[in-house]
C-alpha positions in Angstrom: -37.0 88.4 0.9 -34.1 87.9 -1.5 -30.5 87.7 -0.2 -27.2 86.6 -1.7 -26.5 83.1 -0.5 -23.0 84.0 0.6 -24.3 86.6 3.0 -24.9 85.5 6.6 -28.3 86.3 8.1 -30.6 85.2 10.9 -32.9 83.1 8.6 -35.9 83.3 6.3 -39.3 84.5 7.2 -42.5 84.5 5.3 -44.2 87.5 3.8 -47.0 87.4 6.3 -44.5 87.6 9.1 -42.8 90.5 7.3 -46.2 92.3 7.4 -46.7 91.5 11.0 -43.2 92.7 11.9 -43.5 96.0 10.1 -47.1 96.5 10.8 -47.8 97.5 7.2 -47.8 96.0 3.6 -44.3 97.2 2.7 -42.9 95.7 -0.5 -39.2 96.3 -1.2 -38.4 96.5 -4.9 -35.3 96.9 -7.1 -35.4 97.9 -10.7 -32.6 97.6 -13.3 -34.2 100.0 -15.7 -34.7 103.7 -15.6 -37.8 104.1 -17.9 -41.6 103.7 -17.5 -41.3 100.6 -15.2 -39.3 102.6 -12.6 -41.9 105.3 -12.6 -44.7 102.8 -12.1 -42.9 101.0 -9.3 -42.1 104.3 -7.5 -45.7 105.4 -7.6 -47.2 102.1 -6.4 -48.6 102.6 -2.8 -46.7 100.7 -0.2 -43.7 99.9 -2.4 -40.3 101.1 -1.3 -37.2 101.2 -3.5 -34.1 99.7 -1.9 -30.5 100.4 -2.6 -28.1 98.1 -4.4 -27.1 96.3 -1.2 -30.6 96.1 0.3 -32.9 93.1 0.6 -35.8 93.0 -1.8 -39.1 91.3 -2.4 -39.5 92.2 -6.1 -36.9 92.8 -8.8 -37.5 94.0 -12.3 -34.1 92.7 -13.4 -32.3 92.5 -16.7 -31.3 89.2 -18.2 -27.6 89.7 -17.5 -28.3 89.9 -13.7 -30.4 86.8 -14.0 -27.6 84.8 -15.7 -25.0 86.0 -13.2 -26.9 85.9 -9.9 -30.0 83.7 -9.9 -28.1 80.6 -8.7 -26.5 82.6 -5.9 -29.5 84.3 -4.5 -31.8 83.0 -1.7 -35.5 83.8 -2.2 -38.4 83.4 0.1 -41.6 82.0 -1.4 -43.2 85.4 -2.0 -40.3 86.9 -3.9 -40.8 87.6 -7.6 -38.4 88.4 -10.5 -39.2 89.5 -14.0 -37.6 86.7 -16.1 -37.6 82.9 -16.4 -34.1 81.5 -16.0 -33.8 80.1 -19.6 -36.2 82.5 -21.3 -33.9 82.4 -24.3 -35.6 79.1 -25.4 -38.4 81.3 -26.6 -36.7 84.6 -27.3 -33.5 83.8 -29.1 -34.3 83.6 -32.8 -32.5 80.3 -33.4 -33.9 78.5 -30.3 -37.5 79.4 -31.0 -37.2 77.9 -34.5 -35.7 74.8 -33.1 -38.5 74.5 -30.5 -41.3 75.2 -33.0 -39.9 72.6 -35.4 -39.7 70.0 -32.7 -43.2 70.9 -31.4 -44.6 70.7 -35.0 -43.2 67.2 -35.4 -44.7 66.2 -32.0 -48.1 67.5 -33.0 -48.0 65.6 -36.3 -47.2 62.4 -34.5 -49.8 62.8 -31.8 -52.6 64.6 -33.6 -52.0 64.4 -37.3 -50.9 66.7 -40.1 -53.9 69.1 -39.9 -53.1 69.9 -36.2 -49.4 70.3 -37.1 -50.2 73.0 -39.7 -51.3 75.3 -36.9 -47.6 75.8 -36.3 -47.1 77.1 -39.9 -46.8 80.8 -38.9 -43.1 81.1 -38.9 -41.2 81.9 -42.2 -38.8 79.2 -43.4 -35.7 79.7 -41.3 -32.2 78.3 -41.1 -29.6 78.7 -38.4 -26.2 80.0 -39.7 -23.6 78.9 -40.0 -24.6 75.4 -38.7 -27.4 74.9 -41.3 -25.6 76.7 -44.1 -25.7 73.7 -46.5 -29.4 73.1 -45.9 -30.0 76.8 -46.5 -28.1 76.7 -49.8 -30.2 73.7 -50.9 -33.4 75.7 -50.2 -32.0 78.9 -51.7 -31.4 77.2 -55.0 -34.9 75.8 -55.2 -36.3 79.3 -55.2 -33.9 81.6 -57.0 -34.7 85.3 -57.0 -36.7 85.5 -53.8 -35.6 87.8 -50.9 -34.1 86.5 -47.7 -33.3 88.4 -44.4 -30.4 87.7 -42.2 -30.7 88.4 -38.5 -28.2 87.9 -35.6 -29.8 85.6 -33.0 -29.1 87.6 -29.9 -29.3 91.3 -31.0 -32.2 93.6 -31.0 -33.5 96.9 -32.4 -32.6 96.0 -35.9 -28.8 95.8 -35.3 -26.9 93.5 -37.7 -29.9 92.8 -40.0 -29.6 92.8 -43.8 -31.6 91.5 -46.8 -30.2 89.6 -49.7 -31.1 87.9 -53.0 -27.7 86.6 -54.1 -25.8 83.6 -52.6 -22.6 85.6 -53.0 -23.8 87.9 -50.2 -24.0 85.0 -47.8 -20.8 83.5 -49.0 -19.1 86.8 -48.2 -20.8 86.9 -44.8 -19.7 83.3 -44.1 -16.1 84.2 -45.0 -16.2 87.1 -42.6 -17.5 84.7 -39.9 -14.6 82.3 -40.3 -12.0 82.4 -37.5 -8.4 81.2 -37.6 -7.8 78.2 -35.2 -5.9 80.4 -32.8 -8.8 82.9 -32.7 -11.7 80.6 -32.1 -11.6 80.8 -28.3 -11.1 84.5 -28.3 -13.6 85.6 -31.0 -16.5 83.2 -31.3 -18.5 83.2 -34.6 -21.8 85.1 -34.1 -24.8 83.0 -34.9 -27.4 84.3 -37.4 -30.7 83.0 -38.8 -31.4 83.2 -42.5 -35.2 83.7 -42.9 -37.4 83.9 -46.0 -38.5 87.5 -46.2 -42.3 88.2 -46.4 -42.4 89.9 -49.8 -46.1 90.7 -49.7 -46.7 92.5 -46.4 -50.0 94.3 -45.8 -49.5 98.0 -46.4 -51.2 101.0 -44.9 -50.5 104.3 -46.7 -48.0 102.4 -48.8 -45.9 101.6 -45.7 -44.9 98.4 -44.0 -45.7 97.7 -40.4 -45.7 95.0 -37.7 -47.6 94.6 -34.5 -46.2 94.6 -31.0 -48.5 92.5 -28.7 -47.9 91.8 -25.0 -48.3 88.4 -23.4 -47.7 87.8 -19.6 -46.7 84.3 -18.5 -47.0 83.6 -14.8 -46.1 79.9 -15.0 -45.2 77.2 -17.5 -46.0 74.2 -15.4 -49.0 74.5 -15.5 -49.0 77.0 -18.3 -50.8 80.2 -17.3 -50.8 83.1 -19.8 -52.5 86.5 -20.1 -52.9 88.6 -23.3 -53.0 92.4 -23.1 -55.8 94.2 -25.0 -53.6 97.1 -26.0 -50.6 97.2 -28.3 -49.5 99.1 -31.4 -48.6 98.9 -35.0 -45.0 100.1 -35.8 -44.7 101.7 -39.3 -41.7 102.2 -41.5 -41.0 105.8 -42.4 -40.6 105.2 -46.1 -43.0 103.7 -48.7 -42.5 100.0 -49.3 -40.8 98.7 -52.3 -38.8 95.6 -53.3 -36.7 97.5 -55.8 -34.2 98.3 -53.1 -33.4 95.9 -50.3 -30.6 97.9 -48.7 -32.8 100.7 -47.2 -33.6 99.9 -43.6 -36.2 102.7 -43.4 -38.2 100.7 -45.9 -38.0 97.2 -44.5 -37.4 97.5 -40.7 -40.1 98.8 -38.5 -38.1 99.0 -35.3 -38.6 102.4 -33.7 -34.9 102.5 -32.9 -34.3 102.4 -36.7 -37.1 104.6 -37.9 -36.4 107.5 -35.5 -33.0 108.0 -37.2 -34.6 108.6 -40.6 -33.9 112.2 -41.9 -37.6 113.1 -42.2 -38.8 111.3 -39.1 -41.3 113.5 -37.2 -41.2 112.8 -33.4 -44.5 114.6 -32.9 -46.3 112.2 -35.2 -44.1 109.2 -34.5 -44.6 106.0 -36.4 -47.2 104.1 -34.3 -50.9 103.3 -34.4 -52.6 102.0 -31.3 -53.9 98.5 -32.0 -57.5 99.5 -31.6 -57.0 102.0 -34.4 -55.5 99.3 -36.5 -58.3 96.8 -35.8 -60.9 99.4 -36.6 -59.2 100.2 -39.9 -59.1 96.6 -40.9 -62.7 96.1 -40.0 -63.8 99.0 -42.2 -61.7 97.6 -45.1 -62.4 93.8 -44.8 -65.4 93.3 -42.5 -65.6 92.0 -38.9 -65.6 88.3 -39.8 -62.3 88.5 -41.7 -60.7 90.5 -38.9 -62.0 88.1 -36.2 -60.4 85.3 -38.1 -57.1 87.1 -38.3 -57.0 87.8 -34.6 -58.0 84.2 -33.8 -55.0 83.1 -35.8 -52.9 85.4 -33.7 -54.3 83.8 -30.6 -53.1 80.5 -32.0 -49.6 81.9 -32.4 -49.4 83.0 -28.8 -50.5 79.7 -27.4 -48.5 77.4 -29.8 -45.2 79.3 -29.2 -45.7 79.0 -25.4 -46.6 75.3 -25.7 -43.5 74.7 -27.8 -41.2 75.7 -24.9 -43.5 74.6 -22.0 -41.4 71.5 -21.3 -38.0 73.1 -21.6 -38.5 76.4 -19.8 -37.5 76.2 -16.1 -40.8 77.2 -14.5 -39.5 78.6 -11.2 -42.3 79.8 -8.9 -40.4 83.1 -8.3 -40.4 84.0 -12.0 -42.9 85.7 -14.4 -42.3 87.2 -17.8 -43.8 90.0 -19.9 -43.1 89.1 -23.6 -43.3 91.4 -26.5 -44.5 89.5 -29.6 -43.8 90.9 -33.1 -46.4 89.9 -35.7 -46.3 90.7 -39.4 -49.5 90.5 -41.5 -49.4 89.8 -45.2 -51.8 90.8 -48.0 -53.9 87.7 -47.5 -54.4 88.7 -43.8 -52.2 85.8 -42.6 -50.2 86.6 -39.5 -46.5 85.7 -39.3 -44.5 85.5 -36.1 -41.2 87.5 -36.5 -39.8 87.1 -33.0 -40.6 87.1 -29.3 -38.8 89.6 -27.0 -37.9 88.9 -23.4 -37.2 92.6 -22.8 -39.7 94.6 -24.9 -38.9 98.3 -24.9 -40.5 100.1 -22.0 -39.2 103.5 -23.1 -42.1 105.7 -24.3 -41.8 107.4 -27.7 -44.9 109.7 -27.1 -47.4 110.6 -24.4 -49.8 108.1 -25.8 -47.1 105.4 -25.7 -46.2 106.3 -22.2 -49.8 106.0 -21.1 -50.1 102.6 -22.8 -46.9 101.2 -21.1 -47.8 102.7 -17.7 -51.2 100.9 -17.7 -49.6 97.7 -19.1 -47.1 97.7 -16.3 -49.6 98.6 -13.6 -51.8 95.7 -14.7 -48.8 93.4 -14.8 -48.0 94.2 -11.2 -51.7 93.6 -10.3 -51.5 90.1 -11.8 -48.1 89.4 -10.1 -50.1 90.4 -7.0 -47.5 90.9 -4.4 -50.2 92.4 -2.2 -52.3 89.2 -2.2 -55.5 90.8 -3.5 -56.6 88.3 -6.2 -58.7 85.2 -5.7 -57.0 83.2 -8.4 -60.3 82.8 -10.3 -60.0 86.1 -12.3 -60.4 86.0 -16.1 -59.7 89.7 -16.5 -57.4 92.0 -14.6 -57.2 95.5 -16.0 -56.3 95.3 -19.6 -55.2 91.7 -19.4 -57.4 88.7 -20.4 -56.6 85.2 -19.2 -56.2 83.1 -22.3 -54.7 79.8 -21.0 -54.8 78.3 -17.5 -53.6 74.7 -17.9 -56.1 74.6 -20.8 -57.9 77.1 -23.0 -60.1 79.8 -21.6 -63.2 80.6 -23.6 -64.6 84.1 -24.1 -67.9 84.3 -22.4 -69.4 86.8 -25.0 -68.1 84.8 -28.0 -70.1 84.4 -31.1 -70.4 80.7 -31.9 -70.4 81.4 -35.6 -66.7 82.5 -35.5 -63.7 80.3 -36.3 -62.1 77.6 -34.1 -65.0 75.2 -34.1 -67.2 77.5 -32.0 -64.5 78.1 -29.4 -63.6 81.7 -29.0 -60.5 82.3 -26.9 -60.8 84.8 -24.1 -59.0 87.5 -25.9 -60.1 91.1 -26.6 -56.9 92.3 -28.4 -57.6 95.5 -30.2 -61.1 96.0 -28.7 -61.7 99.3 -26.9 -61.9 99.1 -23.2 -64.1 102.1 -23.1 -65.7 102.2 -26.5 -67.8 105.3 -25.9 -64.7 107.3 -24.9 -62.5 106.1 -27.8 -64.7 105.6 -30.8 -64.8 109.2 -31.8 -61.0 109.5 -31.8 -60.5 106.2 -33.7 -63.1 106.9 -36.4 -61.5 110.4 -36.9 -58.2 108.8 -37.7 -59.6 105.9 -39.9 -58.5 107.6 -43.1 -55.1 106.5 -44.4 -52.6 109.0 -43.1 -50.1 110.8 -45.3 -47.5 110.1 -42.7 -48.2 107.2 -40.4 
């Protein structure tokens, strides 16, 4: 069980002893959120919610609690919490760039330039203000292109803006300057300046990105699962580069789009990823789509490998990441960011069902009940894609990319094709309002 280290108690006891003592499999949980995850935890058989001062076996915590309490909390071996201690190495926009650049150099040294190019899925990015002069040098090499500025530690589209003129960045930089007597009180907020993908793949004339879920149970050794379901998030307004100030055109975050004047909450702005994959297959053929999704598999693995040696891989920790992927007109996937706290608030009934199943399957893999053998390659909607090495898909077609190796991923495939095909084919036509 988990206790504050400053609290006196009789001593630790293992989970098996807890079972014997109580005569039943009772798992005490805490949850910092009040959305879908709380519903799932409350409905899980044998799980009991504890009050703020109570002892717990499982905690779906927020990152602030982790930062403030992890080092002061005693945990038995069986206890689990929902974040790694320094998750920000992967999920802060400036740190992930730093780690990917370092990892790319390592790959080039160890395996050659061809292997290093497998990390070329992140737009050219500079940390601001520390790399301002490097950014200016790059900016002047390619005048007229569009850049996007993002705060490194904010979410839901807050603080983001697009620009084409260096004056916009100079003005921003001036705003970020602090007087000497203010530096300790008001620290300069870090941003990243990133080359904007000006040729996104469009459906119905609208821009979108993909939200994909990856569950990491350990970094040493690396053990990661990929969820089969996910969704495409669409902008509410048709895409154009003629205006770069309209967030409804360029940002696909639901938190942004739902504030659009003509947003329809009944229709929303999402497609399930199965629907998206079926649409692409009808337009471009199965081989091209299989290649695209194989490149996405590469993104998931390479990003995790880039932080494998720096993440503190505590046995009590697991993490459900939300990957945001943009696809361009050439069917090349680009990593936008990785989220440590992907939204678990549902925007529709279909979204609620997806997230409910996602979280139920996450808890099944965390396996507080001790039901798994450790040899599973699939649990619910999750497929094991890496377990101290690549996991091959048993039904893989050897004519597909990656030198005959097909990763054990089924992203965008239908779990029950007979049940879903009719609905998906019905919606294959480009919608008027996505």
